[in-house]
N, C-alpha and C positions, 0 to 999 in steps of 0.2 A: 774158722782160720786158728792156724798152726801157732801165730805172737800172740792172740789174745790167750789161747791156751797152756801155753807155759805161761805167762802175764799173771794170771789165775791163780795157778799151781804155783807158782815163785812167790806169790804175798800171804797163801795158806799156809806154806810151808816154814819161812823163814817167823810168822806169826808162830808155830809151833817152836821153832829150833828157841826161839829170844825166850818165848814164855820158858820149856825146859832148858834150855842149857845152862848153863855155869857162866860165870863173872866172868872169863877167857875170853869163851865163845861174845857172848855181849861186848865185850873192848875190842874185838873183831871185827864186829860188826859194824859198829861205832864209828872205828877207823876207819876199816872202809866205803860209810858213808862219807865223813868229813873230809876226806882227801878231797873229793870230785867237787865240795863248795867252792864260790866264786874265791880269791884269793891273785895273789900276782901275775897267774894264768885263770884267766876265765875261764866259767864251769864246761861251756862250750867245748874249748879245745883240749880239755881237759879226758871228757867223754870223749872228742874222739880220737886219743892217744891211748882212751881207755879200746877203743875197737882196735885200735890197728895193733898192740897187745895181744887182743881177744884172739884179732883171726891169725897172727905169729903166734904164738900157742896154740892154736885152733881149738879154741872152747867155745860151742854153737852155742850153750848157752850165753855165758861169756856175750859171744856176739850179738845175739840176741836182746839183751838187755841192753848193750851201749848203741845201740845201734836207736831203738824207744828213746834212748833220753837223747842220743843226737837229732832227734829229729824233734823232740821234746823243745830243744834245745836251737832251732830254725836251723840245723843244716841242711846249705843247696845241695842239690843236682850234682853243682862240678864239686863240691867240698867233696862230696861222699864219694866219687870218683878218682879222685888226686887221691886223697887216703888209701884206695886200696891200691894203689898206685907204690905207699910208700909201702905197706902189709906184702906186698908181693913181691919187691925189692932186698927187704928185711928176710922173710921169711922163705922163701923162692917159689919155687914150682909148686911145692906140697901144699901151698897155701891155697891154689886155684879152686882145689873143691867144696872151699868153706869161703871163699870170694863168689863163689857162682851164691851160695845160701844166704850169702851177707848182701846180693842183690835182692834177689826174693824177699829177704825180712824186708831191706829199706823200702821195697815198693809197697810190701804189705804193710807196713808200719803208718806210712806215708798216707794211705788209706783211710785204720782204725784212728789214727792221731791215739794212742793207748794216752 
């Protein structure tokens, strides 16, 4: 499965980057992790915002990542399709190919429960 392979490779490469990277790299990775923790905005909604941004920016790797996290956070099918509407309105028709991929990854993530 495409998503499972992505997740395994991501973890392997992140370990290498954090092991060999410098202080700035480690700080950025830590910041990226920390901003998605529960706060005034629950983590689930932050992951949903990350997914919308990823679709608008057309980053397939980011889309995959945030879909896995959204599924872990218990996103419903209805919430998922509603956030796709937001991404499409913000990003325009150029996001449609990435929305198709998002649907594919969402269905796969729900089956795998990574």
